[in-house]
C-alpha positions, 0 to 999 in steps of 0.5 A: 519163138514160133517155128512156122516158116523157118523163122530164124532167131533165138530158138535152138529147135529151129531147122538148120539155116539155109545159109551158115556161112561164118565169112558172110562179110567177105561173101557179100563184099565180093558178090556186091562190093558197091552196095557193101560199101555203101551200107557200111557208110550209112550205118557209120553216119546213122543214116539207116532207113527203117525199111529196105527192098533189096533186089538183084541176083544171088539168092545166098549172096543176098542173105549174106549181105543181110547178115552183113547189115545185121553185123554192122549194127549189132556187132562185128565181134567174133561172138556176134558174127558166129551168132548171126551166122548160125541165125541164133541171135535174138535180135536177128530174125528171119523168114525164109520159104518153107522150101525152094519155090514156095511162097511166103505164107500168111501164117509165117508172117502172123508168126512174126507178130511177137517179134515185131511187137517187142523191142530188141533184147540185146542190141540197139534194134531189131533186124528182120529179114524176109526173103523172096518177098515177091512171093508174098500173098496180098493177105500176108503183105497186108498183115506185115505192113500193119506192123511195119507202119507202127513199129514197136521200137527201133527196127531195120526190116530188109525185104529181099527179092530176085524180081522187084517188078514182082513185088506188090505195089503196097510194098514197094511204095513204102520201102527204099529200093536198093538195086544190087549191082552184082560182081561179074561172077555173080552175074555170070553165074546167074546167066548160066543158071538161067540158060541151063534151066531153059535147056532142061525145063523148056521142053518139058514145059512144052510137052506138058502144054501139048498133053493139056491140049490133047486132054492126055490121061498122063497130064497130072503124072507128067506134072508131078514127075517131070515138070514140078521138080525142075522148078525150084524158085519164084523166077523159074516159076515165072518163066514156065508161066511166060513159055506157057503164055507164049505157046497160048499166043502162038496157038491163037495167032497161027493163022493170022501171022507169019510163021517166023513171028511165032515164039515157037516156030518149030511147033507149027505142026502142033499148032495146025493140028490144034487149030483144025481140032478146036474152034478159035474161041476154045483156043483163045479161052485157053490163052486167057486161062493162062493169064489168069494162072499168073494172076493167081501168084498174089493169093494163097494158091501154091505153084503146084495147085495153079498148075493142076487147076490150069491143066484141069480147066484147059481140058474142060474148055477143050472137051 
């Protein structure tokens, strides 16, 4: 089996899986008790759809739910569960990001083709799991859809996402959406993680923006050493871009709104200095550049390259 993109399945040479929890059934049921029960019933009544888009908090918990669904279909005996837990069942194939925060690439989807075009080896159907599907580029999504629409045999495809809103419309329109109802513990953990990220990463993102606006020679080094290591998921990438967009908005509106309407009112001194240094047109162009950087997530450009491109183009506009 192809190894690109950490495709998990029968190949013993694959990298160690992200999740190797033999109690994935218990973990999934504790995390999403309502959804777990609903899927059990759907499988028992033979009403499974071909393609699901499963969205909600809990990265590893969603993988556990996908493993549980695989077990419902392929078997709940000890050996089958062990093989699913180890990502070592020939009819259970997963595609995971190559590293935290990375996008699913078209090469990873192409590596699935031999699996998508063949029938199950042991079970009644093949089960495919693609994690962080919101990171799929348009090219990767189109490549996947060609095979989804004409399956070679009985298949169950589970697309996992933290942010349904960011999934490409071509995928959302074809999949049955499952909104996860997470337990209080999962929701609280998600809230705490987001708050911790805000506390740690927002000051760094703001400082990077200030360096870009001042054409600081340490801009790229700061990006490499401070900002990039903080961002490990697609959701965090989106949050950083949201902060940068808010900073761009503040810069363009600083002279026209009450300071209480700014996103970062504590930066009024910085905004004043930038408005004195640059023209309104330059500041508007910077704001538009940040919006364009967000759109680049749908093409095959890495998070690091997007920020490097943004920083370089900002300094060029500001002269």
